[in-house]
Every structure is written in structure tokens, then in C-alpha cells.
C-alpha positions as a printed NumPy array, in Angstrom:
array([[191.49 , 139.162, 296.301],
       [191.377, 135.252, 296.625],
       [193.404, 133.532, 299.331],
       [194.605, 130.089, 299.133],
       [195.316, 127.915, 302.018],
       [198.557, 126.397, 302.292],
       [197.696, 122.959, 300.756],
       [195.765, 124.826, 297.873],
       [199.005, 126.67 , 296.991],
       [201.095, 123.452, 297.055],
       [198.874, 121.729, 294.699],
       [198.708, 124.599, 292.38 ],
       [202.448, 124.684, 292.312],
       [202.625, 120.997, 291.808],
       [200.088, 121.582, 288.594],
       [201.929, 124.321, 287.29 ],
       [205.2  , 122.121, 287.55 ],
       [203.53 , 119.002, 285.923],
       [202.436, 121.552, 283.198],
       [205.805, 122.848, 282.372],
       [207.206, 119.334, 282.612],
       [204.726, 118.06 , 280.13 ],
       [205.355, 120.867, 277.66 ],
       [208.909, 120.194, 277.723],
       [208.226, 116.536, 277.032],
       [206.144, 117.443, 274.093],
       [208.569, 119.827, 272.63 ],
       [211.385, 117.442, 272.986],
       [209.526, 114.62 , 271.493],
       [209.891, 113.306, 267.865],
       [209.045, 110.4  , 265.774],
       [211.514, 107.651, 265.928],
       [213.718, 107.105, 262.89 ],
       [213.004, 103.968, 260.8  ],
       [215.579, 101.643, 259.594],
       [214.48 , 101.971, 255.996],
       [216.976, 103.944, 254.03 ],
       [216.108, 106.541, 251.357],
       [214.958, 105.14 , 248.199],
       [218.078, 104.916, 245.656],
       [217.752, 104.902, 241.921],
       [219.241, 101.799, 240.555],
       [220.463, 103.794, 237.756],
       [220.665, 102.104, 234.12 ],
       [223.181,  99.809, 232.53 ],
       [224.628, 100.258, 229.299],
       [225.185,  97.317, 227.511],
       [227.759,  97.308, 224.696],
       [226.998,  95.366, 221.501],
       [229.563,  93.515, 219.694],
       [229.222,  91.599, 216.641],
       [230.353,  88.284, 215.084],
       [230.004,  86.754, 211.717],
       [228.667,  83.201, 211.66 ],
       [228.531,  80.701, 208.98 ],
       [225.571,  78.574, 207.87 ],
       [224.352,  76.175, 205.305],
       [221.421,  74.393, 203.78 ],
       [221.224,  70.661, 202.813],
       [222.641,  70.338, 199.286],
       [219.771,  69.956, 196.695],
       [220.935,  67.411, 193.916],
       [218.554,  67.091, 191.184],
       [217.824,  66.958, 187.474],
       [216.888,  69.958, 185.424],
       [215.053,  68.775, 182.154],
       [215.907,  70.671, 178.785],
       [212.02 ,  71.153, 178.446],
       [211.012,  71.994, 181.857],
       [213.339,  73.977, 184.385],
       [213.555,  72.71 , 187.806],
       [211.924,  74.959, 190.229],
       [212.657,  74.979, 194.173],
       [212.655,  77.096, 197.29 ],
       [215.193,  77.9  , 199.918],
       [214.723,  79.417, 203.344],
       [217.449,  80.796, 205.869],
       [216.343,  80.259, 209.368],
       [218.518,  83.246, 211.093],
       [218.134,  86.729, 210.924],
       [220.658,  89.709, 210.365],
       [221.5  ,  88.126, 207.08 ],
       [225.021,  89.442, 205.441],
       [225.367,  87.369, 202.345],
       [223.597,  84.208, 200.95 ],
       [225.53 ,  82.235, 198.155],
       [223.846,  79.905, 195.824],
       [226.488,  77.856, 194.204],
       [225.211,  75.574, 191.161],
       [227.518,  73.008, 189.77 ],
       [227.121,  70.057, 187.159],
       [229.127,  67.72 , 184.918],
       [227.927,  67.793, 181.328],
       [227.001,  64.11 , 180.538],
       [226.74 ,  64.225, 176.914],
       [229.808,  65.726, 175.387],
       [230.947,  64.823, 171.776],
       [234.058,  65.116, 169.689],
       [237.008,  64.825, 172.01 ],
       [234.717,  66.386, 174.691],
       [234.65 ,  69.726, 173.033],
       [231.34 ,  69.885, 171.282],
       [228.017,  69.584, 172.54 ],
       [228.479,  71.408, 175.55 ],
       [225.396,  72.129, 177.677],
       [224.71 ,  75.748, 179.198],
       [223.029,  75.765, 182.611],
       [221.215,  78.938, 183.933],
       [220.525,  79.826, 187.561],
       [217.763,  82.223, 188.482],
       [217.036,  83.189, 192.198],
       [214.11 ,  85.489, 193.252],
       [214.351,  87.264, 196.75 ],
       [211.207,  87.198, 198.957],
       [210.888,  91.017, 197.767],
       [210.617,  89.756, 194.162],
       [214.182,  90.942, 192.991],
       [215.438,  88.447, 190.374],
       [219.22 ,  87.545, 189.738],
       [220.175,  85.457, 186.793],
       [223.642,  83.796, 185.984],
       [224.578,  81.183, 183.248],
       [227.546,  79.32 , 182.103],
       [228.649,  76.638, 179.764],
       [230.114,  73.542, 180.527],
       [233.933,  73.28 , 180.422],
       [235.709,  71.615, 177.557],
       [237.285,  68.115, 178.357],
       [235.977,  68.306, 181.915],
       [232.482,  68.96 , 180.912],
       [232.256,  70.453, 184.604],
       [230.496,  73.966, 184.973],
       [229.621,  76.362, 187.838],
       [227.124,  79.195, 188.517],
       [227.414,  81.24 , 191.425],
       [224.939,  84.103, 192.616],
       [225.743,  85.9  , 195.945],
       [222.718,  88.102, 197.506],
       [223.35 ,  90.843, 200.06 ],
       [220.887,  92.629, 201.938],
       [223.482,  95.256, 203.007],
       [222.42 ,  94.852, 206.596],
       [224.784,  96.565, 209.148],
       [223.531,  96.208, 212.5  ],
       [224.234,  99.225, 215.113],
       [226.839,  99.25 , 217.59 ],
       [224.816, 101.625, 219.832],
       [225.045, 100.549, 223.459],
       [221.472,  99.128, 224.734],
       [220.111, 100.77 , 227.967],
       [218.256,  98.318, 230.128],
       [217.481,  97.573, 233.69 ],
       [219.146,  94.064, 233.494],
       [220.662,  91.547, 230.976],
       [217.519,  89.825, 230.417],
       [215.937,  92.807, 229.168],
       [218.899,  94.022, 227.053],
       [218.75 ,  90.6  , 225.494],
       [215.262,  91.117, 224.401],
       [215.97 ,  94.381, 222.948],
       [218.888,  92.707, 221.054],
       [216.424,  90.611, 219.184],
       [214.331,  93.641, 218.008],
       [214.788,  96.44 , 215.552],
       [217.145,  97.998, 214.791],
       [219.647,  95.405, 216.206],
       [217.785,  92.538, 214.585],
       [216.69 ,  92.435, 211.103],
       [214.376,  89.483, 209.893],
       [213.387,  90.685, 206.581],
       [214.709,  87.617, 204.886],
       [214.501,  85.152, 207.899],
       [212.163,  81.971, 207.204],
       [211.122,  83.445, 203.996],
       [211.11 ,  81.629, 200.576],
       [213.745,  81.928, 198.085],
       [212.893,  80.787, 194.624],
       [215.175,  79.295, 192.294],
       [215.015,  77.824, 188.556],
       [217.606,  75.873, 186.997],
       [217.33 ,  75.761, 183.146],
       [219.47 ,  73.703, 180.757],
       [220.094,  74.518, 176.958],
       [221.405,  71.514, 175.053],
       [224.736,  72.325, 173.185],
       [224.32 ,  69.329, 170.755],
       [223.344,  70.352, 167.287],
       [222.971,  66.811, 165.718],
       [219.275,  65.496, 165.717],
       [219.881,  62.133, 167.283],
       [222.23 ,  63.307, 169.745],
       [220.169,  65.982, 170.801],
       [217.126,  63.902, 171.258],
       [219.214,  61.607, 173.546],
       [220.319,  64.338, 175.516],
       [217.594,  64.936, 177.984],
       [219.122,  67.342, 180.415],
       [221.597,  67.481, 183.402],
       [222.317,  66.656, 186.851],
       [223.257,  69.306, 189.123],
       [224.22 ,  70.109, 192.638],
       [223.133,  73.534, 194.262],
       [224.389,  74.178, 197.409],
       [223.259,  77.203, 199.727],
       [225.408,  78.747, 202.068],
       [225.212,  82.145, 204.05 ],
       [226.725,  84.47 , 206.66 ],
       [224.896,  86.248, 209.266],
       [225.606,  88.649, 212.256],
       [225.64 ,  87.219, 215.496],
       [225.157,  89.87 , 218.333],
       [226.321,  89.484, 221.92 ],
       [226.225,  92.086, 225.021],
       [229.112,  93.393, 226.97 ],
       [227.64 ,  95.261, 230.345],
       [229.14 ,  98.726, 231.367],
       [227.281,  99.246, 234.755],
       [227.064, 103.082, 235.423],
       [227.186, 104.382, 238.839],
       [223.826, 104.455, 240.335],
       [222.691, 108.014, 241.582],
       [221.867, 108.922, 244.96 ],
       [224.97 , 107.713, 246.602],
       [228.015, 109.664, 248.386],
       [230.986, 109.683, 246.042],
       [233.379, 109.343, 248.85 ],
       [232.229, 106.039, 250.453],
       [229.594, 104.991, 247.923],
       [226.816, 104.647, 250.374],
       [223.548, 106.   , 250.434],
       [223.376, 109.638, 251.811],
       [221.938, 110.2  , 255.395],
       [219.618, 113.116, 255.687],
       [220.974, 113.402, 259.274],
       [224.435, 113.401, 258.896],
       [224.753, 117.197, 258.331],
       [222.357, 117.974, 261.199],
       [224.331, 120.435, 263.554],
       [221.508, 120.215, 266.437],
       [218.848, 117.917, 267.478],
       [215.294, 119.171, 265.852],
       [213.758, 119.172, 269.309],
       [216.345, 121.911, 270.484],
       [215.476, 124.398, 267.765],
       [211.778, 123.682, 268.479],
       [212.35 , 124.871, 272.028],
       [214.176, 127.882, 271.134],
       [211.784, 129.133, 268.391],
       [208.649, 128.492, 270.233],
       [209.691, 129.457, 273.537],
       [208.453, 126.068, 275.125],
       [210.366, 125.057, 278.34 ],
       [212.054, 128.54 , 278.634],
       [211.707, 130.279, 281.933],
       [211.553, 133.916, 282.406]])
């Protein structure tokens, strides 16, 4: 049996005490909490879409339609989401005879859409006044959706509002061809020769759908319903983690 001197016993006891204290310290140690809160999803914002009908017009075309050669021209609409386009042709017959009831000219308006569809309307000058009008209304049957746009912010929602299905540019900045034809109403040879055609005015107006956003912010996920603050993973902790470590491992327990 090994015998120890008194000083050796004291050294051994001190050594054992140091080991025990160090073990307790290791068991009680835990990494310090950082101040960074748990990551929280910002959620998604719903932007309701509302539509208003706006009016627009092009510069009036004032020209002359020759009886031998139809007047030909083009027009284009700068806006998208077209609701209707109206071509309104008007004129005053300048060569009426016999109490302004004979020799009435007939003007015909033809409009060809960018996709090749053709629309034709004609009318005869009115007796006495000699005035006449022809109107063609085109409608692409575009009905923009009212489904809310889901986006991270209003800038992203605005970008989506300018794309399909919210924005249709099928007729935007595309050429509409139109022809104005004159049929002389005068039957007498000399009068007919003198009638070269007719002046006219062509007005092009249109309506389009103008979209706007109305935001409806949804509640972000990852928040406490009671106080609307991020949930703390330590709030419901009933005891410090180092205490359970000591109990489960036996560290720091004296028998």
C-alpha cells in the first residue's frame, strides 16, 4: 500500500477539487446568445387591381378623296388595353344640284385592323345640307382581370401590371389602314366631270383601360399573434440548459 505524506495528500485533495470545479464549469458553460433575432418571413403582399376607362384621341385627318383614287392612310394607338376605337368620317358635298337634292355623293370608309380584319361602312350626303357621316367602332373585347397581384413590393407589382394577363398590347402602336372612297352622285356629264371628289375629316378616338394598384398587406408569418413580435425560442424554457446537462450527465454530482 502506497503511503502519502501530509503535503502530498493536500496536493492531491487540491487537485481533485480543481478537477471537480472545472467539470462543473464546463457543464454550466453555454455559448452566449447573439442579438440577431430569428429570421422572419416578410410574407407576400396582395395588391388589388382596379380599372378606370380613359379617353384618347389622335390628330384629325383633313384631306381630299378623289373619285378615281381612294385616299389611303394609317393610324396607330399608343396605349394598351384598348376598349374601343372609333373612326368618324364626316364631309360636306360641294357639288349638289337642283335645289340641293340631286347629285349627292356617297363616301365609303374601310378600316383594316392590324390582324387583317376589314370593316366597311358607307353613307350618302344628306339633301339640303349636303353633310354626311360614317362611323366605324372597333372593339377587341379585352376585359382585363381583377385578380390581385402577389408581389414583394409595389414596384414589382407595377411591373406585373404592365404584363399579361393584365396588359394587352395586341393593338398598341400597330397600323390601322383606312381607305376613303367617293362615288359621285351627279349623272349629267358636264357636272360629273367638274366633280373631282370631296374633302373630308377623319377623327379617331379611343377608350382604354387604365390599371391601378390598391395594396392589402397580409400578416407576416413567424410572428406571435398576441403582441405581433417575433417569437423567442427561449421564452418557454422552464430551466436553464446547463442544469439539465448536469442532471443528465451526472457532472457536478457528489455521492
